[in-house]
C-alpha positions as a printed Julia matrix, in Angstrom:
239×3 Matrix{Float64}:
 18.69   90.33  -33.87
 18.74   90.95  -30.13
 19.04   94.56  -28.93
 18.59   93.75  -25.24
 22.29   94.29  -24.41
 22.8    97.29  -26.64
 22.34  101.05  -26.12
 19.57  101.31  -28.67
 17.07  104.09  -27.96
 13.87  104.27  -29.92
 12.74  107.55  -31.54
  9.69  107.54  -29.28
 11.84  107.35  -26.14
 14.11  110.12  -27.42
 11.04  112.25  -28.16
  9.71  111.67  -24.64
 13.03  112.68  -23.09
 13.13  115.84  -25.2
  9.55  116.7   -24.25
 10.27  116.19  -20.53
 13.39  118.37  -20.74
 11.48  121.09  -22.56
  8.69  120.97  -19.97
 11.21  121.26  -17.14
 12.86  124.28  -18.79
  9.46  125.92  -19.35
  8.56  125.32  -15.71
 11.83  126.85  -14.5
 11.34  129.78  -16.85
  7.84  130.42  -15.47
  9.16  130.33  -11.9
 11.91  132.85  -12.73
  9.49  135.17  -14.52
  6.98  135.02  -11.66
  9.75  135.78   -9.16
 10.89  138.71  -11.31
  7.34  140.04  -11.46
  6.21  139.63   -7.85
  9.5   140.6    -6.25
 10.69  143.26   -8.68
  7.65  145.54   -8.7
  7.32  145.88   -4.88
 11.09  146.21   -4.4
 11.6   148.96   -6.97
  8.42  150.72   -5.85
  9.81  150.77   -2.3
 13.13  152.2    -3.55
 11.25  154.95   -5.39
  9.31  155.71   -2.2
 12.59  155.97   -0.26
 14.01  158.35   -2.88
 10.91  160.55   -2.72
 10.91  160.55    1.09
 14.67  161.14    1.27
 16.27  164.2     2.75
 17.13  165.74   -0.63
 14.09  164.43   -2.51
 14.03  163.29   -6.11
 16.36  166.02   -7.37
 19.55  164.52   -5.9
 18.81  160.96   -7.09
 16.87  161.75  -10.25
 18.77  159.31  -12.49
 18.37  156.57   -9.89
 14.66  157.41   -9.7
 14.27  157.0   -13.47
 16.29  153.77  -13.41
 13.91  152.25  -10.87
 10.9   153.37  -12.92
 12.48  151.57  -15.88
 13.0   148.47  -13.72
  9.31  148.48  -12.76
  8.28  148.55  -16.44
 10.78  145.78  -17.14
  9.41  143.65  -14.3
  5.88  144.17  -15.59
  7.02  143.0   -19.01
  7.43  139.54  -17.46
  3.67  139.25  -17.92
  4.25  139.42  -21.67
  6.78  136.59  -21.41
  4.34  134.49  -19.37
  1.5   135.1   -21.85
  3.75  134.92  -24.9
  1.88  132.08  -26.59
 -1.59  133.43  -25.82
 -1.72  136.24  -28.33
  0.4   138.12  -30.85
 -0.19  141.26  -28.78
  1.98  139.87  -25.98
  4.68  138.99  -28.51
  4.7   142.63  -29.65
  4.85  143.9   -26.06
  7.67  141.49  -25.27
  9.7   142.67  -28.27
  9.09  146.3   -27.41
 10.31  145.68  -23.86
 13.74  144.69  -25.17
 14.53  148.38  -25.57
 14.19  148.79  -21.8
 16.92  146.21  -21.19
 19.37  147.04  -23.97
 19.11  150.85  -24.04
 17.2   152.65  -21.27
 18.52  150.69  -18.27
 22.24  150.84  -19.27
 21.92  154.49  -20.32
 20.65  155.52  -16.89
 23.38  153.4   -15.33
 25.92  155.29  -17.45
 24.45  158.64  -16.35
 24.78  157.59  -12.7
 28.41  156.59  -13.3
 29.2   159.82  -15.15
 27.57  161.85  -12.37
 29.74  160.14   -9.74
 32.8   160.55  -11.96
 32.23  164.3   -12.29
 31.65  164.64   -8.55
 35.02  163.02   -7.8
 37.29  164.06  -10.65
 35.71  167.35  -11.83
 33.81  168.79   -8.84
 33.51  172.29  -10.36
 31.89  170.91  -13.5
 29.68  168.71  -11.35
 28.4   171.72   -9.38
 27.75  173.54  -12.66
 25.62  170.76  -14.14
 24.12  169.54  -10.89
 20.98  171.59  -11.45
 17.74  169.7   -11.78
 16.95  171.04  -15.27
 20.06  169.43  -16.76
 19.08  166.08  -15.27
 15.57  166.45  -16.69
 16.94  167.12  -20.16
 19.25  164.09  -19.99
 16.43  161.88  -18.74
 14.05  162.97  -21.49
 16.75  162.24  -24.09
 17.3   158.77  -22.6
 13.6   157.92  -22.68
 13.3   159.12  -26.28
 16.3   157.01  -27.27
 14.73  154.1   -25.44
 11.47  154.45  -27.35
 13.46  154.46  -30.58
 15.33  151.36  -29.43
 12.07  149.57  -28.57
 10.62  150.31  -32.01
 13.86  149.32  -33.73
 13.95  145.99  -31.85
 10.4   145.22  -32.88
 10.96  146.04  -36.56
 14.22  144.07  -36.68
 12.44  141.01  -35.33
  9.57  141.48  -37.79
 12.12  141.44  -40.6
 13.78  138.3   -39.1
 17.19  139.96  -39.4
 18.88  138.43  -36.37
 22.37  139.5   -37.47
 21.26  143.13  -37.49
 19.81  142.77  -34.0
 23.04  141.15  -32.76
 25.09  144.11  -33.99
 22.45  146.48  -32.64
 22.86  145.02  -29.15
 26.63  144.5   -29.34
 27.45  148.08  -30.36
 25.35  149.51  -27.53
 26.89  147.1   -25.04
 30.45  148.05  -26.03
 29.64  151.77  -25.91
 28.02  151.66  -22.48
 30.68  149.34  -21.07
 33.45  151.63  -22.32
 31.87  154.66  -20.62
 31.48  152.83  -17.32
 35.0   151.39  -17.42
 36.42  154.85  -18.09
 34.54  156.31  -15.12
 35.6   153.4   -12.91
 39.3   153.7   -13.78
 39.27  157.51  -13.48
 37.68  157.43  -10.02
 40.08  154.7    -8.88
 43.03  156.73  -10.11
 41.78  159.85   -8.29
 41.28  157.81   -5.12
 44.83  156.44   -5.2
 46.42  159.8    -5.99
 44.62  161.74   -3.28
 44.92  159.15   -0.52
 48.49  159.59    0.82
 48.42  163.4     0.94
 45.1   163.86    2.71
 44.99  164.37    6.45
 42.36  165.12    9.0
 38.66  164.54    9.14
 37.89  166.37    5.87
 40.36  164.24    3.97
 38.89  161.06    5.4
 35.36  162.15    4.45
 36.47  163.0     0.93
 38.19  159.63    0.59
 35.05  157.92    1.88
 32.97  159.69   -0.77
 35.4   158.64   -3.48
 35.38  155.04   -2.31
 31.59  154.99   -2.35
 31.6   156.41   -5.89
 34.14  153.8    -7.01
 32.22  150.89   -5.52
 28.96  152.12   -7.06
 30.52  152.44  -10.52
 32.26  149.08  -10.16
 29.04  147.28   -9.17
 27.15  148.92  -12.03
 29.86  147.98  -14.5
 29.95  144.35  -13.37
 26.18  143.9   -13.37
 25.65  145.32  -16.86
 27.36  142.42  -18.75
 25.43  139.95  -16.57
 22.13  141.6   -17.48
 23.05  141.66  -21.18
 23.93  137.97  -21.09
 20.67  137.25  -19.3
 18.75  138.98  -22.07
 20.79  137.24  -24.78
 19.73  133.88  -23.35
 16.15  134.64  -24.37
 16.97  135.49  -27.98
 16.61  131.96  -29.39
 13.04  131.83  -28.08
 12.23  135.14  -29.73
 13.52  134.25  -33.14
């Protein structure tokens, strides 16, 4: 029988194609991880330096400061991804680092959004809880929750219960997204209500502050689902 005119593909050829595709994906993955490592650490370190050298110091941007510290740790965790197949230690570090992405980072983003929401909608309450000690307490709570999330992620993977991990991530995502959407809508509503009645330079400055708060919350809200989807794309490799 003659197969010269057919579309017959031998198992060996199919295996070679699969191997080449896998090698290409691994190469792209290495490039992305290296970019995340060598660009993320200097960038976030520079942002932290700007916050420290700023006019108001760390106190005014304390949540943003902690968020950038978290981003540095997350960028450094790319080393664990690059060395994933070298040792089981790197696998453990990589699984622990999931808590940074699914809990600590979005929690600090939520605190930034809530802080801007209070400044626009409830300025009296914002001035009451603007003190540095309240921010320290909130930040300590976030880091403790993040450590618990890191340990939970590792133990869930050790038990091979992927359904539990899916719900673990999904519930946090819905909670954080709901908080950020609420802040975004509330600030937008306050901006629209106060716009027509405000006059003069003070009114323009207040509107400018509200617009900045709205854009910041909106950007944070949009980027969070993208980051969650980015992390979800790595789950099949972890399982």
